N, C-alpha and C positions, 0 to 999 in steps of 0.2 A: 548616602552611600560612600563608604571609605575608599581610599585609593586601592587597597587590596581587593575589596569587593568589586570595584570597577574593572580591575585587571582580570578577575575571574569571569565576569560577564563578557568582557571582550574576547577572552580566550575561548569561552564556551560558544560564543556566536561564530567564531572562526572554525571551531570543531564541527558545528552544524553545517557550515558551508563545505567543509571537507567531506563530511558524510554523504552529501549529495552527489559526489563523484562516483559512489558505488552503484551497482545495479539496483533498480527499484523492484525487480522481480526476484523470486526465489525464497527459500526458507529462512534466510538470514536477514536481519535488519540492516539498514544503512547506518553506520556508526563512524564517528570521527573522533580523533584524539589529538590533543596538544600537550606536550611535556614542557614545563616551565622550570627555570632555575628558582632558587629561593628568592631572588630579587624580581622575579616576574618576567624574565627574558625567555624567549622561545628557544628551546634546545632542539626539538624535533617535532614532527607531526606525522600523522598517518590516518588511513581510512581502510575500511573493509572492502575488498574488491570482489567478493562473492564466495559462494560455498567452496570450502576446501582451501581457501587462501588465508593468510594470517589475519587475525582480527586487528582492529584499529590500534589497540594498545601495543600489541606485539609488532605491528608494522612500524609504529613510531619508535619503539625501543630498538629495533633492528638497525636503525640508522645512527645509533650512538656507539661510541667506543665502550668497551667493558668498564664499568664503574662510573660512567659519566652521568647516569641517572640517580646516583646515590644522593638522597636528601631532596630530590626534585619533587615537583607536583605534577600529577597527571590529571588533565581535564578531559573528561570523556562524556559523550552525549548519552550513553546508556550505562547502567551499572555493570561493571566488569563481570564476565561470566565466571562460574565456579564449577564447570563440568568438563569432562573429556568427550569431545565429539570427533570431528575430523581433525581438530586442532586441540591443544591443551588449554587448561583454564587460564584466563587472562589474569585472574587474581593472583595466582601463583607466580606468573611471569613478572608482575609488578613487584611482588614481595622480593623475589630473587634479585631484581634489578636495584633494590634499595630505595624504591620510591617511598617518600615520607608522608605524602598527602595525596589523596584521590578525591577529586570533585566530580560528581556526575549529575546529570539533569533528571533522569527518569529511572525508576527501579525496573529491573528485569522481571516481567510477569511469568516467565517460564518456570514450570515445576522442577525441571532438571537443571536449568542454567542459572537460576537465581541463587542468592546466598553469597555473592561475591563481596558485598559490603561487610557482612559478618566475618567472613574469612580474613579480610584485610584488617578489620578491627582486632581480631584475635592475634594477629601478627604485629600489633602495635602501630599500624598505619592510621593516620588521622583521616576520617572519612566524612565528607560533607555532600549533601544532595539537594536537589531542588533548584539549582541555578538554571534560569531560563527554562523551567520545567514546562510551562505552557507552550513555548515555541517548539521545544523538543517533542512534546506530545503531538503537536500538529505535524511536524516534519515526519514523524514515525507513525502517523495515524493508521496506516494500512497494516503494518506489522503488529503494532500494539493491540489493535482491535482484534485481529486474527488470533493472537496468542491469548488474549483475555477471554474470548468467546469460544475458542476451540473450533473455529470454522473460518473459511476464507472471508476476507473483507469483500463485500458485494457492491459493485458499481452497476447501476442500471442505466443504459443509454438508449435513447430513441431519437429519431429525427421526425419532425412533423411540420405541417403548415401552422400558421398562426391560430387557426381554428381547431388545432389538435388532431388533424388527420394524418395518418402515417402513409396513406395511399389514396389514389383516386377511386371512384366508385367501381371502376372496372378492374381494380386490383393492382394496377401499375404503380410502382413506387420508386423507380429509378429515373431521374434522381430527384428526391424531394429537396435536398440541399445542394449547394454549389461545391466547386472543387476544393476551396480552402477548408471548408468544414469536413469534407470527406477525408482530406489528407490528415487533419487533426485526429480523426478517428483512428487512422492507421498508426499515428504516433502513440496514441493511448493504448492501442492493442499491444504495441511493443513493450509497454511498461507493466503488463499484467501477466499472470501465470496461465490463465485459461479464459476462453471465450465460450459462453453458454448460449445456446440457441435451442428453440423448439423444433420438433420434427416438421412442423408446418413450414417453417422458414427454409429448412433444407429442401423440402419437396417443391415449394413454389419458387424460391429465389436461387437455389443451388449455389450458395455462397462458398468462396474458397476459405474464408476465415483466416487468412494470412495477414501479416503486417507488412506493408509494402511502402517503398519510397516513391518520390515524385515520378520517377521513370518506370515504375512498376516492379522494381527490383525488390527481392526479399530483404527485409531489415535484419539486423544482427540477431535479435531474439524473436522467436516465434511462440505464441501462446498455444497451449493444448486446446484443440477444439472439443467441446463437450455438447452432445446432443441429448436433449431430454424430451421424452414423449413415448407414447405407446404405438404410434403408427410406424410401419416399416419405411425405410428410406431406400432409394434406388442404389443398386450396387455400383453404379457408375457416378454417384454423387461426387462433386469436386472435393469434398472434405477428405475423401480417401486418398487423394493425391497430396494432402497436407504434409509438410516436413515432419510433423509430430503425429503419431498414431492417435486417432480420435477415441474419446471415451463416449460410449453410447449406453444410456440407461433408460429403462422403461418405468422406473420408479416414479410415483407421484409425490413422494415424501421429500420435499425440498430440504428440510433440515437434515435428513439422512444422506441425501446427495452431497450436501455441503460437508458433512462430517467425513464422508468417504474421500472427497477431494482434499480435505485437510490432511487426511492420513497419507495422501499421495504427495505431500509437501506443496500443495497449492495454497497460497496465502492471499491471492487477489483474483477474484472471479469477476469477469466483465460480462454482464447479461446484455446481449445485443439484439435478440429477436426471438419471437415477435411479440405482438400485443398480449397474447394469452400467457406466455411465460413471464413477461414483465409484470403483468397484473397479478399473477400468482405470487411472485416475490413480494410485491407491495402489500398484498392482502395478508401475507404471512408475517409481515413486519421483519423481513430479512434483508432490507436494503440499507446500506450505510452511506451511499452517495448516489445522487442523480446527476446525469450528464444529459441535458436536454438541448438538442439542436433545433432551433426554430427558423424556418424559412419565411420570408415575407410574401406569403401566398395564401390563398383561400381555396380549399378543395370541396368542402361540404360533404354530404353523404355520411355513410356509417362506418367508414374505415378508420376508427379511432386508434390513437396511439396507445391508449389504455382502455381496458374494459372494466368489468366489475372488480372493485378492490375492497368490497365489504363496507362501503360507506353508504348509508341509507338516509342520512339526515345531515344538514349543514353543520350541526354541532359535533358530528363524528368525523369531520374532515381531517385528513392526515396533514398536519401543518409542517411546513418546511422552512429551514433557515437558508436564505440565499447567501452563498459564499462569494460568488463572482458572476459577472455578466461580461462576456467578451464578444466583440464583433469579428467575424471571420468572413471577409468578402461582404456579401449582402446578408449573411445569416448571423444569428446570435447563438452563442453557447452559454446556457445558464447552468451553473454548477450549484447544487444545493444538497443539504443533508437533512434528515428528519430531526425535528426538534425533540429533545430528550433522548437523543442517540448516545451511545457510549462515548462519542467524540465531543459532546457538548460540555462535559465537566471533567477535566483532567483528574486522574486519580492522584492521591497523595503519594509522595515518594518517601523513602527512608529518611528519618530526621538525622541531622548532623550529630556526630558523637566525637568525644575526645579520644585520643590514643590511649591504649591501656598502659 
C-alpha cells in the first residue's frame, strides 16, 4: 500500500466514525465526509444529522471559506447523491466547490439518488470507489439492505430460556431475562423505525412498545408500533397511548406489509412478538438479523420461542452466521444473520475512473 493509499484508508475510516454520529433511524443513511488538501491534510469534516439537514459533503463544505476546497479531495462513505430531495444534490455542491477528487466506499443503490459518480466524472472530477467497501457495507447494512430490497431491514428478537421456551407452561413470561438484557432491548428499540408485534402479544401482554431509559423515561426516538393479525385488539390497549400513532393491519401477506412500511419511510423493522409472528417471518425468509436473548434457566413445556418455520428435515435447517455473543448480567445476547443473506457478500462498487 502506497503512502497515498494509506492516507485514503485512514481518512475513510475516520469518515466512517463520523457517520456513526448521525441517527440510525429514518429514511437517510448514516454518512461521513472528510475533505483533504492535495497533501493529505484534513481541511474539514462533516456528517449527516438526519432527514432535512445538510448531507455529509455539504456539512463539511459549509465549514470552509469560499474557494478553500478548490483542488481538494472529498472522502465520503457513500457515493454522493445526484438528486433533489429536501436538500440539493451533493455531486453539484462538490463540483461548485472546485473539488478535484472524490473517493467513496459504496455506490448509492437508490434509483433516484444514484448517479453522482457519473455526474462528477462528466465535470472532470477524478472519482475512485471501493475504499474500505466491506467495512462501509457493514456499517450501512440496514439502509443498504432496505434500499436494495425495497423493504425494511428486518430484525427478529426473542427472549427465551436455554431450552428455547419464551414462557412457562401457564403462559407467564415476565420476566424471562434480567434487567440488563431488558434495557438493551429498549436501546435497540430506539435505533429502529418500527416495532412489529402480533395481535396475540397485544391481547395477552398489553405492551407499551415504547423505548425507555433506566428510570422509565421515554428516549429521544420512539419507533412506530405496528400490530399484525386478524384478531381485534382492546380499545384500551396501551399501544393507543404510544407517542406515535400505531399502524394496525389484518393482512397475512408479510411481503406486502413490509412494502407498505417501506412506502411510509420505515427502513428498519424490529419484530418483537410473539412466536407466531416471528415464525412466520423466519418461514418466509424475510429476516435479516436475529437478536436472541438467552436466560440461564430451563422452563420445559410447549411455550416455544419459535414454532413451525417450514423445516421438516435436518438437511433443510436454516443456517445462521453468528456475529457476536455478549453477556448482559446473567443473560446472553446472540446476534446472528442468515447465511447467504444480502449482507454476506458486499456488492461491487463503481470502479475508479480518470478525470475527463
